[in-house]
N, C-alpha and C positions, 0 to 999 in steps of 0.2 A: 608561514604556515598557511596552506590554502584551505578552502572550505571543506573539502573532503577529508583532509588530514585532521582538521579540528573536530569534525563531526564523527568520524569513524577511524580511530587510531589503529595502529598495527595490531594484528592478532597472531603473534608467533606461536608455534606449537607449545613452547614453554614461555608463557606470557610474562612480560616485564611489568612492573608497577612504576616505572619511570614516569614522572609527571608529564613529560612532553608527549607521552603517548595517550594522554587523556584529553577529552574535550575541554575547551577553555572554561565552560561554566561549572566544571567540577571543582575548581580551585576555590577554597574558602577565603583565602587572603588576597587582597588586592595589592599588597606589597610584594616585592620580589623575594621569595624564600631562598633563592639560589643565585648568588652573585655572578655565577658564570653564565646565566641565561642572557641571550641577546635581547635588545630592546624589542625586536619583533615578537619574541616569545613572551616577553613581559606584557605586550599589548594584547596578545591572545589570551594571556592568563586572566586579565581583568574581566570581570563579569560585565557583559554588554547588556544594554537595556533590552535589546531584541530577544535576549534569552529569558527575560522575565515574563511572567504570566500576564495575559491581556485583561484578566478579570479576577475579581476576588471570590466569585461564585465557586462553590466546591461541592457539586452534586455527583462527582464522578469517583467511583471506587478506584483505589490504586493498590496494586499487588505489593504487600509489604513483607510477607514471609511465606514460605512454603506451607500450604495447607496440609492438614492430616488427611491421608487417603481415606476415602469413605468405604467402609466394608461392604456397602450395598452396591458399589459400582465395580464390576469385574474389570480387570485390566485388559485393554485391547490386545495385549500380547498373548493372551490365553484364549482358547476356544470358548465360545459362549453358546450354550444350548446346542452344542454340536455343529455350530455354523463354521464354515471355512472363513479364512481371512477376507476373501472377496465378497462373500455373502454379508459379513459384518460391515464391510466398507459401504456396500450398497444400502444396507438397512439404515446406517447412520445418515447417509446422504439423503435418502428419501424421508427420514424423520425430520429433516430440516426444511422440507418442502421442495427438494431438488432445485435449488436456486440456479437461474440461468444467466442473470446479468450481475457481474461482479466487479467491484472497484479494486483495481490492482494495487499492490504495494508500491508506494512512492515515498522516498525519503523526504521528510518534512512536509509532505503534501497529502497523505492519506490519513490524517489525524481525525479525531472524533468529530469535530464540527463539520468537516468536509464530508466524512462518511455519512453523517446524518442528513446533510443536504442532498447527497446523491441518492440515499434511500428514499427520501421524499419524492424524488423524481425518477423512480423506477428501478433503482439498484436493489437486487434481492440479497446481496451479501457483500462483504468487504474485507480487505486485508488492512492490518495496521502498517505503518512504515516499518522498514527493516530495523530491528533492534539489535544492539551489540550484546551478545549473551553474557560475556564476563562482566561488563560494566553494569548491566541490568541486575545481575546477581549481587554485585558488591555495593552499588551506590544508590542510596535512597532518593537523592535529588534527581538523578537520571531517570529513575522509575517514575517519579511524580511528574516530571516534565514530558516524558516521551510516551507514556502509556496511560491513557484514561479510556474509560468506556462507560456505558450506561445500559440499563435493562433493555432498551429498544435497539441497541447496537448489535443485533444478531440476525443471521449467522455471522460469526466473526472468526477470521483467521489471524492469529498473532504470529508474526514472522520474525525469526532470529537468524543472524549470521553467527557462525561458530566453526571451530575446528577441533574442539575438545568435547568428547561425549559427556563427560561428567559435568563440565561447566554448563553445557547446553541443557542438560537435565535439570540442574539447579534453577536455571532461569525459567525453564518451561513449567516447573512445578509452581512457580509464583503466579502464573497466568492461567493455568488450566481451569480454575473455577469460573473464569470470566470469558471463555471462548469455546468455539466448537471444533477448532483444529489448531494444533501448534504446527507452524509451517517452518521448514528449513529452506533458507535462501541458498539455492545452488545455481543461480542464474545471473548474479550481478557481474557485469563484464568490465566494470570500471577499474582504472589503474590502482586505486586504493585497495580493491579486493585482491588484486594480484600481490600487492605488497603485504597485505594482511593474511594471505592464504585462506580466503573464504570465497563464497559465492561461486561463480562459474569456474574459478581456478581450482576448485576441488575436483573438477572433472579429470585432472591429472593424477588424482589419488583416490581411485574408486574404493579400495578397502576402507579408507577413512570415511568416505561417504556412507558406506554400508554400516559402519559402526555407529555413526551418528543416528541413522534412522533406527537401527536395532535398539539402541539405548533408550530412545523415547518410546518406541512401540512396546517395549517390554515393561515399561515403568510408569507410563501415564494412563490416566483414565479417560482422556480424550484422544481421538485419532491423530496420527501424524500425516501431514501433507508435505509435498515437496514441489518447489517451483524451479524448473530447469530450463536450460537452453539446449538446442539440438547439436549433435556432432555433425561435421561435414558429411559423414557417411551415414546412410539410412540404417545399415545393419548395426553400427555402433550405437546409434540412438535407440534402436529397439532393444538391444542388449542392456543398455543403461536403464531404460524404463522397466524392463523385467526384473533387473537386479533390485531396483528400488521397491518394486512390488513385493518381491520375495523377502526383502529386509523388514517389511512391515508398513510401508507407505500405504495409506488408505485413500489418497486422492493425489492426482498428479496434474499440475498446471504446466503446460508446455508452451514456452515462447518459441515461435517458429523461426528463430534466427540463431546463427552460431555465435559463439563467444566473441568472434572478431567483427561481427556485423552489428556495430553499435548504432549506426545511423539509420533510424527507422524510416527516414524519407528516401534514403539511397537504396536500402535493401528491403525488399518485400518479405514478409514472413511466409514461410513455406507451409501452407495449409495441407498439402499432400502428405508431408511427413507427419504432421499432427494426426491426420486421419489414420495413417499406418500405426502410429502409437496407440490410438484409441482401439484399433482392431486387435492389437497384440497383447493388451493387458486386460485384467478382469476387475479393475477398479474404476471409479469415475475419473474422467479426464476433462480438464478445462483447456481452452485455447487462448493464446495471447498473441496479438499482433495483427496489424492492418485494419483496426477498427476506428473509423473516422466518424461514422454516423450509424443510426439504428439499422439501416438496410445492410450495412456490413455485418452487424451482429447476426442477423437472420441468415445471411449468406454463409457466414462462418459455421453456424450451427448445422446448416444443411450440407455443406461441402465436407465437413470434417466428421460429423456424427458425434461431436463431443456433447457433454452434459451442460456446459456453460461457457461463457465468453468473458474474458477480462478486458477492461479498457483502462488506460493510464493517461497519457498525454492529452488525448482528445477530451477527457472528462475535465481536465484542469481548465481548459478554455470554455467548456460547455458542460457543466454538471448535470444538465437536463437531457443529456444525450440518450440515456436509456428510456426516457419518456417520449422519445420520438422527435425531439427538437434538434435542429441543425443550424449551424452558422451558414452565412451566405455562401461561403466557399464550398460547402458540401450539400447544398440544397438540391432537392430533386425537382426539376422544372415541371414534371408532369403531375406530381402529387404533393406539392408543397404549398403551404398557406402561411403568409406573414402573420405573426401573432403579437399580442401586446407584451408578452414576456420578453425581457431582454437580459443581457448579461449584467447590467447594472442592478436590475431587480434581484437577480440571483446573488449578487455580491451583498446586497442589503440583507437578504435572508441568511447568508453565511455569517455576516457580522453579528447578527442577533443570536445565532447559535454559538458563536465564540463568546458572547457575553454570558451565555448559560453554561457553556462547557469550556473553561479557561484553557488556553494553550499559549505557548511562547509567541511573542509578537513577530518573530522572524517568520513563522508559518503564515500568520495573517498577511504580512507584507508580501510574501511570495504569491499568495492567492490573489491579492489585489492586482498585481502585475499581470498574472495569467488571465484572469477573467476580463480585465479591462484593456488588454493589449490592443485590440482594434480601436477602442475609443481613444486611447492615448496617442495613437498615430494621427488622429484628427485634432487632438488637443495636447500637443507635446508639452506645453507649459505646465499643465497639471501633473504630468509625469515628473517633470523637473521639481515641482513643489513637493511631490510625494518623496522623491529621492532625497530631498533636502531635509525632510523631517527626521531628526535623530531620535525623537520620541513620539511615537504614534499615540493617538487617542481615538476612541470610537467617535467622539464628537467631531473630530477633524475629518475622519473618513466619511461619515454620513454627510457632512457639509460638502466634501469634495464631490460625492455622487450628485448631490443637489445642484452644484455648480455646473457639472457636466450636462445635466438635463436642462438647466436654465439656458445654456448656450445653444440649445436645439440639437445637441449631439444625440444620435440614436443609432445603434447598430442592431438591426432586427434579428431575431431568431425566426426560423421557419419550422413548421410542423408537418411531418409526413402524414397526410390525411388518409392514406390508403389503409392504415392499420389502427385507426383511432378507436378508442373506447373511453368511456367516462367513468371515473371512480365515484363511489358514494359521496366523497367530499367535494365533488365537482371538478376535480383536477382532470384535464384531458390527458390521457396517456396513449402510448402507441403500442399496439400488439396486445398480447395476453400474458398473464403470469402463469 
């Protein structure tokens, strides 16, 4: 069983409850309940340490049951004060402060502590990782491990993958009190999404996509957003965007690559198509793709006319990207200044947030590798030590960072000084909010 199969099981139209289709941590027994299971699946069944929470702190609300609809909140599916759907979509977006810098949804990576770190360094909004709608509805442990938030974690998009409108609605109702949008993942291009019939592979079944959006739009008290990929044809992409808008989508995030263009380094996102989508619909649009540093963010905003920009992979390496900090690879020779802040400092801040907002150790481990990738290339023995740790502790991780610095290892970050401003707390930021 590979990683993706374990984390996101198949989602057939008539879903099975066969235990092999569930993530390994959902099994309660560590003994083999089925003698026909192979040793491989028995190993996957056993709860792994990395699936356990990294801290005992418990300050984060978890969605336990669908809340009762508030009579004071009109459903987005109905006209409010005579406003059109587009007018309501813009009113909601502006009420959130029209956020421009957004943390994209990333499996096991856009969890609460990382979102909060990115918010400290300039992000105006963030998505949760993609959540499996059926398992989220059915399994309390999955909810408690995969979805946490706090009052400062806003604006927040909660993203689900699904292919059944009723199941999607049940999951969405559990999170609507804690978020500003419920988002439908229509852009995942991975093989597991093809097998499960969700994400970008729903582009082959547009009536189903329409029914998913309509179901949420008519029944939730928060707006529905959709994250999509483009079709090879501009006209097909525009028709798709308009269909989503008509179905009730209130915000559209467009990844400017097709379903088959999975390699972000090989294929550039098409900002021209994103600009055409922005001009074709009457709801806010966000752009995703080609963002490596803050100058790319401003270029994208200017070239596409969108309301905001998402970043994913680049933030994993450099969570301070939106604040104007760049790695050496993407520094601007003309307007960059080496600064004291480095990725090890960011990692320490992240670990402290993990102590406050508990998450599974596997997420912590992933971020350590991402943020310290350049450092580990200079100190490969520490990477080997990290990989050898079957059970991580904060004490061990803090000590590892200290040993990196004791060896004189430092990978500097650089700040774009052409757009500097200073916040009241003294943090130097890039650009304006």
